[in-house]
N, C-alpha and C positions, 0 to 999 in steps of 0.2 A: 381435262375434258376427254382426251383420247381413251383412257380406260373406261369411262362411262359409256362411250359409243360402242367400244368393243363388247362390253358386258351386255348392253341392251341388244346388240345384234345376236350374240350367242344365245341369250335366253329366249329371244323371240323365235329363233330357229328351233330351239329345243321344245318350245311350247306349241309351235304351229301344228304339230302332228297330234296334239292332244285335243280332240274335239270335245267341247262341253255341250252335252245335250240340252236342248231348250227346256226350260223349267215350265211345268204346268201352271197355268194362270187362271185364277178365279176373278171374274169381273163383277162389279157391283155399282149400282146407281142408288143414291139415297136422296130423296126429295122431301123436305118438310112442307107440310101444308097446314092451313089454320087449325084443323081438328084431327089430323092424322099424320103419320110418318110412313111414306111409301118406300119400300126397299125392293129393288130388282136384283136378282143374283143369277149369274150364269156359271155353272159348275161343271167342269169336264168329268165324265164318269170315271176317268182314270184316277181321280183323287178320292173317289168314294169307295175305297178298298174295303171298308168295313160294312158297306151297305148290303152286300150279297144280292145285287140286282139280278133278277131272273134272266136266264139266257137259254137259247135254243141249243140243240145238240151240236150245231156247227160253230158255237161260240158267239153268235150275234145276239144282241139284246132282244128279249121277248117283249115286243111293244104292248101286247095285250095284257101282260101280267105285271106291268110296272106300277100300276096305280097305288097299291098298298105300300110297296117299297118306297115310292117317292113321298108318300105321306109321312112315313117314319123319318126319311132323310130331312124333309123340311122341318119337322118338329125338333130334330136333333140340332140342326144348324141354328135355328132360332134360339134354342136354349144356350148354345155355346157363344153366340154373338153377344149376349147380355146387353142388349140395347138399353140405355138409360137416358133420362132427361133430368138435368139438374140433380144428379146423384140419386134419383129415384128410378128403380127398375120398372120398365114398361111391361105390361101384361103380354102373354104370348099372343102373337099376331094371328090374323086370319091368313092362311097360307094356301096358295094355288100353285100348281106345277104343270109344266109341259116339257116335252122332249124335242130338241132340235138337232138336226144333223151337223156334223163338224164343218160343213161347207157354209153354214149360215153366218152372216156377218152383220146381223141387225143390231148387235150391241155396240156398234160404233158410236151411237148417240142415244140419249135417254128417250127421245121421242120414237126413234126407230125400234129400240128394245121394247118399249111399252106397246107400240102398235103391233109388232110381230108376236108378242106374248098373247095379246088378246085375240089376235086372228087365229093362232094355233089352238086356243082353247075351244074353238068352235069347229075345228077341222079334225078329221080322223087321223090317227097317228100313222105316219108313213113307215115304210120298211126301214129298219135301222141296221147299221153295221155293228162291228164289235165295240165301238166307242161312239159316244154322242155327247151333247150338252144337256144338262138338266137345268131348265130355267125356272126360277122361283119368284113369285110375287108375294111379299109380306106386307100386310097393312096393319100398322100399329095404331091403336087409339090413343090420342093425347088430349089433355084438357083444351077446350076451345081457346084459341089464340096462342097456345104454347108453341105451335109450329112456327110462328113468326118471331119468337124470341131466341131461338137457337138453344145451345146448351146440350145438344145430343152427343152421345158418345157410344162406342161399341168396341168389342174385341174382335179384330179381323182375322187373326191368325188361328183359325179353327179347322184348318184342313191339313192333311199330311199324306205323304206317300212313302213307302219304304225306300230309304236311301237317297231321297231327293226332296228338297224343300219345295213348298208351293208358294207362289207369289199371289197376293190379293191386291188388286187395283180397284180402289173405291173412289167414285166421283160423287161429291156432295153438291147437289144442285139446289142452292138457296137463293133467295132474292138478293142477298148481299154479294153474291158472286159464286163462282165454281171453285171447289177445292178438290184436288186429286191427291190421294194418299196411296202410296205403294208400300206394302208390308210383306216382309219375308223373315221368318224366324224371329218374330217379335211378339211377345205376349202382353205388351203394354196396352193399356186402353187408349184408343184414339179419340180425342176430343175434336169435334168438327167446328170449324170457324171459331178458333180460340181468340180470346181478347189479348191485349198487349202484355198484361202482367203474366198471363199463362205462357205466352211465347217466350218472354225473357226467362222465366223459370225453366221451361223445357230446354231451351237451347244453351243456357248456362250449364245445366246438368250434362247435356250431350257433349259439350266441349270438354268438360272435365273427364267424362268417360272415355273420350277419344285420347286425351292426353295421357291418362294413366293406364288405359287398356293396352295399347300397343307398346308404349314405353320408349319409342325411338327418340322422341324429342328430349326426354329426360336423360337418356344415355348420352346423347350428344352434349347436353348441358353439363353433365358430369365431366366429360372429357375437356370441355372448354374451361371449366372452373378449376379443376384439380391441378392443372399445370402451374399454378402460382402466378397467373397473369394479373396485371393490374385490373381494378374494377372497371375502369373506362374501356380497357381493351375487350374485356368479356362483354360489356354492354354493347360495344360497337359490333362485335361478332353476332350477338343475338339479334340486334336490330337488323343486320344484313340478312340473316336467315328469316326473320319475321317478315321483312319486306318482300322477299322472294315468295314466301308462302302465301301472303295476302294477294300478291299479284296473280299467282296461279289460281287461287280459289275464286277470285272475282272473274277470271276468264273461263272457268269451268262451267259448262252448260248441261252436261249429262254425266251419269256415272260411267266409270270405266268398265269395259268388258272384263270377265274374269282373268283371261290370260295376260292382257296388258297390266292389270292391277297387280298380279303376282310379280311381273317383271319390275314394276315400280317398288314394291315392298322389299324384294330381295336386294335390289341395288341400293336402296336406302339403308338397309341393314349392313351392306358391304361398306357403305360410306362411314358408318359408325366404327367398324373395325379399322378402317384406315385412319380415322381420327384418333383412335386409341394407339395405333402404331406411331402416328406422328408425335404423340406425347412421349412414348417410350424412347424414340430416337431424338427427342427434343428438337423437332422441326421448327423452323423460324415462322413467325407470324404471317409472313407473305405466302407461305405454303398452306396455311390454315384457312385464310380468307376464301380462296376459290372453292375449297371443299365445303365450307359452311354455306356458301351461296348455292352450290349444286344440291346439297342436302335440302336446303329450303325449297328449291324448285320441285324436287322429287317428293318431299313430304307434303308440299302443297297439293300435289296431284292426289295423294291419299286423302288429305283433308277435303279437297273438292269432291272426291268420290263419296266420302262419308256425308258431307253436307247436302249434296244433291239427292242422295238416297233418302234423306228424311225431310227434305224441303217442303213436301206436301203437308207435313204436320203443322206448318206455320199458317196454312190457309192463305189469306190475302195479305199477310204481313211478312212477306219473304225478305224484304230489305231489313226489317228489324231483326229477323231471325239470323240473317247472315252477319250483321253487325254485332249482335250479342254473342254469337258463336266465336267469332274471331277475337273479339275483345276479351272474353272470358278465358279463352285458351292462351292468348299471348300474355295477358296479365298474370295468369297462374304460372306460366313458364318463367317469367321474369322474377316473380316472387320466389319460386323454388330455386332459381339460380342465385338470388341474393342470400337465401338460407344456406345453400351449398357453399358459397364464397365465404360467408362468415364462419361456417363450420371448419372449412379448410384453414382459415387464419387462426382459429382457436386451437386446432390440432398442431399447427406449426409453432404456436407460442408455447406448447407443452413439450417442445424439443424434437418433434418429428420433422424430418427434412422434407422440403418440397419434392425433391427428386424421388425419394423412397415412396412417398404417398402417391405421387403421380404414376409411378410404375405399377404399384399395387392396384390402384383403382382402375387404371387403363387395362390391365390384364383381365380384371373381372368384367369390365365393360365389353372387351373384345370377345371373351368367352360367351357372355350372354347374347351378343349380337350374332355370333356364329350359330348358336343353338336356335335362335329365331329363324335364321336362314334355312337350317335343316328342317325345322318344323314346317315351314312353308313349302319347301321342296318335296317333302314326303307325300303331300297331297297331289302331286303331279307325277309325270312319267318317271320310271325307275332310273336312277343315276343322275337326276337333275341336281339333287343336293350336293353330289360330288363335284359337278360342274361349277356350282356356285362357290363352294369352298376353294376349288382350284383357282378360280378367277380372283377371289378375294386374297388368297395367299400370293398370287402374282402381283396384285397391287402392293401388298406388304413388302415384297422383295424390291419393288421399284422404290418405295420409300426408304428402305434400308440402304439401297445403292445411292440414292440422293443424299442421305445423311452422311454416308461415308465420303462421298465426293466433297460435300461441304466441309467436313472435318479436315480432309486433306488440304483443300484449298485454303482454309483458314489457317492451318498450321504453316503452309508455305508463305502466306502473307505475313504472319507474325515473324517467321524466320527472316524474311527479306527486310521487314521493318527493323528488326534487331540489328541486322548487318549494317543498314544505313545509319542507325543511331550510333553504332560503334565507330563508324568511319568519321562521323562528324564530331566525336568527342576530342578536344585538343589534348 
């Protein structure tokens, strides 16, 4: 546990000076009604880089000349949202727009946003600064009664700024309850108020994407299996890791901030390198168990971050989504471990020794994990990747020293046992 604390402290210090600028956020309210769908949008002008909004010579927005530009902005956003009902595209909505200063906080609630929007439509446009909010009201016509049945969907990731992603936070206000969806760099269609079958399908797919996307869990599984351990020992180690992961995921209530998430990811990758080194030096099982549990806790933080980031897609079926996500991920991991274990046994039966296979696979795993660490570090302050590798190599040296001490003490114990046996022979 001491190396983990040292690494977390070092990385936190290195990242503390790296300020992550706040990402621009588009806010939306979506309310189905019996014969229409009402959409309210608040878009910062900073994300409308392609709109060419008219400005005065001092750089401030030209309030008097915004009308035509905002009409084009509204039409473009409506086309990109691609709002559908039961897989049928809705016709272009009736669109109204107003401009609000950055100090306006009326979008905290749907009623406040609607009241402020309609009040500003009857008021003269006030003097604006260099940036402001563009508020849009879109009214989609739907068949009578369709608004009560649900089944609406849209593409929310329709905004972009150079070099920085835009987050879209949409609140779906239906009679069945409120659903909040936060989207960032996701082109998938968002289905509002999904049913149980859709939630199971979505979160099973998300679990597999997480499992195969990062690859950390699979790399650790390869390290645990290739050492030639008994099936029950591998299963016990995977169960310990899974229990730690599930405990952390269930305790997670919000996504991690970018800097702490980087710390978690790189220390997790470091743990994989250490697991590979343990294989190479043939560490005993009692040294492997603590590492597996620590890995489970760290990997659980990443899983919790991933799950909370997409929890809004489940609507009011959050418990089902969490259960599906965890079950799909852990069952897939155990299935892959079983395939790995049988493959290793098959290779051994063909004359390849456990030891040679363990060293070869562990070297490949360690190389892959170190590359993952450097890829993460390159996105942050210069020199961070060198710090990460130095810390990891330090862990490796500790494991080599431990292995050497164990080998020496085992040799001494065998020597003493031989002397005692020789003395007792008549």
